[in-house]
C-alpha positions in Angstrom: -16.3 10.2 31.0 -14.0 12.7 32.7 -11.1 10.2 33.0 -11.1 8.7 29.5 -8.6 11.0 27.9 -6.2 10.6 30.9 -6.8 6.8 30.6 -5.8 6.7 26.9 -2.7 8.8 27.7 -1.7 6.7 30.7 -2.1 3.4 28.6 -0.1 4.8 25.7 2.6 6.1 28.0 2.9 2.7 29.7 3.0 0.8 26.5 5.6 3.0 24.9 7.8 2.8 28.0 7.6 -1.0 28.0 8.5 -1.1 24.2 11.3 1.6 24.2 13.1 0.7 27.5 11.6 3.8 29.1 13.2 6.1 26.6 12.8 9.8 27.3 12.9 10.5 23.6 9.3 9.3 23.0 7.3 11.3 25.5 9.8 13.8 26.3 7.9 16.5 28.2 8.3 19.9 26.8 6.8 23.3 27.7 6.2 25.9 25.1 5.8 29.4 26.5 5.4 32.8 24.9 8.6 33.9 23.0 9.8 30.3 22.9 11.7 29.0 19.9 9.5 25.8 19.6 6.5 25.1 17.8 3.3 23.0 18.0 4.3 19.5 16.7 0.9 18.4 15.6 1.1 16.1 12.6 -0.6 16.8 9.3 -0.3 14.6 6.1 -1.4 17.6 4.0 0.9 20.4 4.8 3.3 22.1 7.1 2.8 23.6 10.4 3.6 27.0 11.7 6.8 28.2 10.3 10.5 28.5 11.0 13.6 30.3 11.9 13.7 32.8 13.6 10.9 31.2 15.4 10.5 33.7 18.3 10.1 36.6 15.6 7.8 34.8 13.3 5.3 32.2 14.7 2.6 32.8 17.3 3.8 31.3 20.6 1.7 29.1 22.8 1.4 28.2 26.4 1.5 24.5 26.1 2.5 21.6 28.3 2.7 18.0 26.8 1.8 16.6 30.3 -1.5 18.4 30.0 -2.3 18.2 26.3 -0.9 16.8 23.2 -3.0 18.8 20.8 -3.9 22.3 21.7 -4.5 24.9 18.8 -7.0 27.7 19.7 -9.7 28.7 21.8 -11.9 26.8 19.3 -10.0 23.6 19.7 -10.8 21.9 23.0 -10.8 18.3 21.6 -7.3 17.5 23.0 -6.0 14.1 24.0 -5.7 14.7 27.7 -7.1 18.1 28.8 -8.4 21.4 27.4 -6.2 24.5 27.8 -6.9 28.1 27.0 -4.4 29.3 24.3 -3.8 33.1 23.9 -2.7 34.9 20.8 0.8 36.5 21.3 0.2 40.2 21.3 3.6 40.8 19.8 2.6 39.7 16.4 1.1 42.2 14.0 -2.4 42.2 12.4 -2.7 42.6 8.7 -3.3 46.2 7.3 -4.0 47.8 3.9 -0.2 48.4 3.2 0.4 44.6 3.7 -2.4 43.8 1.1 -0.8 46.3 -1.3 2.5 44.7 -1.0 1.2 41.2 -1.5 -0.8 42.2 -4.5 2.4 43.9 -6.0 4.6 40.8 -5.7 1.9 38.1 -6.4 -0.9 39.6 -8.5 -4.5 40.0 -7.3 -5.4 36.3 -8.3 -3.0 34.8 -5.8 -4.1 37.1 -2.9 -7.3 35.5 -1.6 -9.7 37.3 0.6 -13.0 35.6 -0.6 -14.8 34.4 2.5 -15.9 31.2 1.0 -12.4 30.2 0.0 -11.1 31.3 3.2 -13.7 29.2 5.1 -12.5 26.0 3.4 -8.8 26.9 4.0 -9.6 27.7 7.7 -11.3 24.4 8.3 -9.5 21.1 8.7 -10.5 17.8 6.8 -12.3 16.5 10.0 -14.4 19.8 10.3 -13.1 19.7 13.9 -10.6 22.7 14.1 -11.2 26.1 12.6 -9.1 29.2 12.3 -10.0 32.8 11.6 -7.5 33.8 8.9 -8.7 36.7 6.7 -5.9 36.2 4.0 -4.5 33.2 1.9 -1.5 33.7 -0.3 -0.7 31.4 -3.2 2.8 31.8 -4.4 3.6 30.3 -7.7 7.4 29.8 -7.2 10.3 29.7 -4.7 11.0 33.5 -5.3 7.5 34.6 -4.5 7.5 32.4 -1.4 10.8 33.8 -0.2 9.6 37.4 -0.7 6.4 36.5 1.4 8.3 35.1 4.3 10.8 37.9 4.2 8.2 40.4 4.4 6.2 38.6 7.1 9.3 38.2 9.1 10.0 42.0 9.0 6.5 42.8 9.8 6.1 40.2 12.5 3.0 38.6 10.8 2.4 35.0 11.7 1.8 32.5 8.9 0.6 29.0 8.6 1.8 27.0 5.5 -0.8 24.7 4.0 -0.7 22.0 1.4 -3.7 19.9 0.4 -5.2 20.3 4.0 -5.9 16.6 4.3 -4.5 16.2 7.8 -6.4 14.6 10.6 -5.2 16.7 13.5 -5.6 20.3 12.4 -1.9 21.0 11.9 -2.5 22.9 8.5 -5.1 25.3 9.6 -4.6 28.7 11.4 -4.5 28.8 15.2 -5.9 32.5 15.1 -5.7 34.8 12.3 -2.3 33.8 10.7 -1.7 34.3 7.0 -2.4 31.1 5.1 0.5 30.2 2.6 -1.0 27.6 0.3 1.4 25.8 -2.1 -1.2 24.5 -4.5 0.1 26.7 -7.4 3.7 25.2 -7.1 2.7 22.0 -8.9 5.1 21.4 -11.8 7.1 18.5 -12.6 10.6 19.8 -13.2 12.5 16.8 -14.5 12.3 13.0 -14.6 15.4 10.7 -15.4 14.3 7.5 -17.0 17.5 5.8 -16.3 17.8 6.6 -12.6 14.2 7.0 -11.8 14.8 10.3 -10.0 11.9 12.6 -10.0 12.2 16.4 -9.4 9.1 18.3 -8.8 7.7 21.3 -6.8 6.2 20.7 -3.4 2.6 21.5 -4.3 2.2 18.5 -6.7 -0.6 16.3 -5.8 0.5 12.8 -5.0 -2.1 11.1 -7.3 -0.9 13.3 -10.2 2.6 12.2 -9.5 1.5 8.6 -9.5 -0.3 9.1 -12.8 2.6 10.8 -14.3 5.1 8.1 -13.3 2.7 5.4 -14.4 3.0 6.5 -18.0 6.8 6.4 -17.6 6.8 2.9 -16.3 7.6 3.9 -12.7 5.6 4.3 -9.4 5.9 6.5 -6.3 7.4 4.9 -3.3 4.7 6.5 -1.3 0.9 5.8 -1.4 -1.8 7.2 0.9 -5.5 7.0 1.1 -5.5 10.9 0.6 -3.5 10.7 -2.5 -6.2 12.5 -4.5 -5.7 15.7 -2.4 -2.5 15.6 -0.5 0.7 17.3 -1.7 4.2 15.8 -1.8 5.6 18.8 0.3 3.2 18.0 3.0 3.9 14.3 2.8 7.6 15.0 3.3 7.2 17.5 6.0 5.3 14.9 8.0 7.4 12.0 6.9 4.3 10.1 5.8 4.6 6.4 5.9 1.7 5.1 3.8 0.8 1.8 2.4 4.1 0.8 0.8 6.6 1.5 3.6 7.1 -2.2 4.2 8.5 -2.6 0.7 10.2 0.7 -0.1 11.0 2.2 3.3 10.4 5.7 4.7 10.9 9.0 2.9 14.2 9.4 4.6 15.4 6.7 2.3 13.7 7.7 -0.9 14.0 11.5 -0.8 17.3 12.5 -2.3 17.1 16.3 -2.0 15.1 19.3 -1.0 14.8 23.0 -1.6 13.6 24.8 1.5 12.7 28.4 2.4 13.3 29.5 5.9 11.1 31.9 7.9 13.3 34.9 7.1 13.1 34.2 3.4 16.4 32.5 3.0 16.5 29.7 0.5 18.4 26.5 1.2 19.2 24.5 -1.9 19.7 20.9 -1.1 18.1 19.6 -4.3 20.5 16.9 -5.1 19.7 13.9 -7.3 22.5 11.4 -6.3 21.6 8.3 -4.4 24.9 8.4 -2.7 26.4 11.7 -1.7 28.9 11.8 1.1 30.0 15.5 0.6 29.2 17.0 4.2 26.1 17.0 6.2 23.0 15.5 4.9 20.8 18.4 6.0 17.7 17.4 4.2 16.9 14.8 6.9 16.4 17.7 9.4 13.4 18.8 7.2 11.8 15.4 6.6 9.3 15.0 9.4 10.0 18.4 10.9 6.4 19.3 10.3 7.3 22.8 9.1 9.0 23.8 12.2 12.3 24.6 10.4 11.1 25.8 7.0 8.7 25.3 4.0 9.7 22.6 1.5 9.3 24.1 -2.1 11.1 21.6 -4.4 11.8 17.7 -4.0 13.9 15.1 -5.7 12.8 11.5 -4.9 13.9 8.1 -6.0 10.9 6.2 -7.7 11.1 2.4 -8.3 10.2 0.7 -11.6 6.6 -0.3 -12.0 6.5 -4.2 -11.9 4.0 -6.1 -14.0 2.7 -8.7 -11.4 0.4 -7.5 -8.7 -1.5 -9.9 -6.5 -3.8 -9.0 -3.5 -5.3 -11.4 -1.0 -7.9 -10.4 1.6 -7.8 -12.8 4.6 -9.5 -13.4 7.9 -7.8 -14.3 11.2 -9.3 -15.5 14.4 -7.0 -13.4 16.8 -4.3 -10.8 16.8 -1.6 -13.4 17.5 -2.5 -15.1 14.2 -2.0 -11.8 12.5 1.5 -11.5 13.9 2.5 -15.0 13.0 1.0 -14.4 9.5 3.2 -11.4 9.1 6.3 -13.3 10.1 5.5 -16.1 7.6 4.7 -13.6 4.9 8.3 -12.0 5.4 9.9 -15.4 5.2 7.9 -17.0 2.3 7.1 -14.0 0.1 10.3 -12.2 0.7 11.1 -9.5 -1.8 7.6 -9.5 -3.6 5.7 -8.5 -0.2 4.8 -4.8 -0.8 1.8 -4.3 1.7 0.7 -5.9 4.8 -2.4 -4.2 6.3 -4.8 -5.1 9.0 -8.1 -4.1 10.4 -10.4 -5.3 13.2 -14.1 -6.3 13.1 -15.1 -2.9 14.3 -13.4 -1.2 11.4 -14.9 -3.6 8.9 -18.5 -3.1 10.4 -18.0 0.6 10.0 -17.0 0.3 6.3 -19.8 -2.0 5.5 -22.4 0.2 7.1 -21.2 3.6 6.1 -19.7 3.4 2.6 -21.9 2.7 -0.5 -21.2 -0.1 -2.7 -18.7 -1.9 -0.4 -19.1 -5.7 -0.1 -17.7 -8.1 2.2 -15.1 -10.3 0.3 -15.8 -13.0 2.9 -19.6 -12.8 3.5 -19.9 -16.1 5.5 -19.0 -14.4 8.8 -17.6 -11.3 10.5 -14.2 -12.4 11.7 -12.1 -10.7 14.5 -9.4 -9.6 12.3 -8.7 -9.0 8.6 -5.4 -8.7 6.8 -4.7 -7.3 3.3 -1.6 -8.7 1.7 -0.2 -7.3 -1.6 2.7 -8.8 -3.6 4.4 -7.1 -6.5 7.0 -8.7 -8.8 8.1 -9.2 -12.4 7.0 -12.8 -13.0 3.3 -13.2 -12.8 2.9 -16.9 -12.9 5.7 -17.4 -10.3 4.5 -14.7 -8.0 0.9 -15.9 -7.9 2.2 -19.6 -7.3 4.3 -18.3 -4.4 1.4 -16.4 -2.9 -1.0 -19.3 -3.2 1.5 -21.7 -1.7 1.8 -19.2 1.3 -1.9 -19.0 1.8 -2.2 -22.8 1.7 0.5 -23.1 4.4 -1.2 -20.4 6.5 -4.6 -22.1 6.3 -3.0 -25.5 7.0 -1.4 -24.1 10.2 -4.6 -22.3 11.4 -3.4 -18.8 10.9 -6.1 -17.9 8.4 -9.8 -18.7 8.9 -10.9 -17.7 5.4 -9.6 -15.7 2.5 -10.1 -14.5 -1.1 -7.6 -13.8 -3.9 -8.3 -11.0 -6.2 -9.0 -12.3 -9.8 -8.8 -9.0 -11.6 -8.1 -5.3 -11.1 -11.7 -4.6 -10.1 -11.6 -7.1 -7.2 -8.2 -5.8 -6.2 -9.5 -2.3 -6.1 -12.5 -3.3 -4.1 -10.3 -5.0 -1.6 -8.1 -1.8 -1.2 -11.2 0.3 -0.9 -12.2 -1.5 2.3 -8.8 -0.6 3.8 -8.6 2.9 2.5 -12.2 3.8 3.3 -11.9 3.4 7.0 -11.2 7.1 7.7 -14.3 8.2 5.6 -16.5 5.6 7.3 -15.3 6.8 10.8 -16.2 10.4 9.8 -19.6 9.4 8.6 -20.2 7.5 11.9 -19.9 10.7 14.0 -17.1 12.3 16.1 -13.8 10.5 16.1 -10.6 11.0 18.1 -7.6 9.9 16.2 -4.3 8.6 17.4 -1.4 7.5 15.1 1.1 5.3 17.0 4.3 3.5 16.1 4.8 0.4 18.3 6.4 -2.9 18.2 3.9 -5.3 16.4 3.5 -7.6 19.4 2.3 -4.6 21.5 0.1 -2.8 18.9 -3.2 -4.2 19.7 -2.8 -4.2 23.5 -3.6 -0.6 23.4 -6.9 -1.0 21.6 -8.1 -3.9 23.9 -7.2 -1.9 27.1 -8.9 1.3 25.7 -12.1 -0.8 25.1 -11.8 -2.1 28.7 -11.6 1.4 30.1 -14.1 3.1 27.9 -16.6 0.4 27.8 -19.9 1.5 26.1 -19.0 5.2 26.0 -17.4 4.9 22.7 -16.4 2.5 19.9 -12.7 1.8 19.8 -11.4 0.9 16.3 -8.1 -0.5 15.4 -6.4 -0.8 12.0 -3.1 0.2 10.3 0.1 -0.9 8.7 0.9 -4.1 10.5 4.1 -4.5 8.3 5.9 -1.5 9.9 4.2 -1.5 13.3 2.0 1.6 12.7 -1.4 1.6 14.6 -4.2 3.9 13.8 -6.3 3.9 17.0 -9.7 5.7 16.6 -12.2 6.4 19.4 -15.5 6.9 17.7 -18.3 8.8 19.7 -21.6 10.3 18.8 -20.3 14.0 18.9 -17.3 16.0 20.1 -17.6 17.0 23.6 -15.1 19.0 25.8 -16.3 16.8 28.8 -15.0 13.7 27.1 -11.5 12.7 28.0 -10.4 10.5 25.3 
């Protein structure tokens, strides 16, 4: 199994080069060395990675080479994507002392200065229980001023920090590398304002996504972002990682829906870009630097986001396809025939379906007559229920007549619709219950997406179960390599 990880990297590199005209922007090789001004770019849908400017004075530096490893965190973390590398703590950074604790108690109050081992154990461990830090302190600021004071002090004392949101990420980006101070944003969870006319929501970064969805539902609006981790993930972490989610095919990325941000830099400086105008041509649009920067430039504290009206007509179909080419053709036809009412187009392969059926309680196969090679979930959202349903039914009839769909089911009520979505959203949980899992989140042209899955299966053989699913509507593949246990000898 020594060459598995190298094989995965080689395949991904080749496919990306094919699809991006050998662009150096995709797999640009970077070397991070002690006292460097760059950071670990590991992704996390839950929070921010190690903090910002001045980077060489604030964040623990790593010896890191992308050609050798794309996910290296600590001496505990040897489950990288290509090879294991020993990572050393930078001795130039200070350790926490009693005077530091006194200062934090003074500006925050004792309840926001967490030293309880049980709470710290949870904060030190990622959602996958794969990576673990050794922080002895977690701070929970309640507002921008408190966060600014924390970062200003840590910068002057050369204390490394790791910002953390809901900690639902799948690659360990929101847990400490060594003993960094954890800055958790959960107390910054207020809705500041909502404009019923424009649909602009202004809130703090620690708001849980599902709470925002519920708030907007009562107002007759929806969030343009929806994730399987919505019950725990925070909007600040979503934006700092530019999370795509299930609705990107309809509402686009957060670069289009986020109107403004408030951000605290590593030296405590506050940048106020919290605009609420959809069109603002006054100077540089700096917020885009922070969307998807993964905490490398600053910590997001407030957000203004454009939310679309909630539409009354929602229809969901769960379909089976014989091969991946049929899935592609189905997507093309859906865009042409469903048009503006198409709001989601998700796919999963038979391996993903089997995992969900075997590892999640209460899940039933909507198409029990057989296990098909591929499944597609289509959602439409519109304002005319009878017309939208008729349009979807006509599309499904056309797809079946042309051999694109082998079987299918149309949800008849909310319960059936929820059960269809539960299959798609439950795949990460099923993978976790199945054992160790190596996760890769890739953006590829639709026609190339599943090539990677098939070639990985060829190369790995019986050594692991390779699972493919994701957002077919926007070319986002979740490639998962499921194994019995994590093993440093494995090269996935």
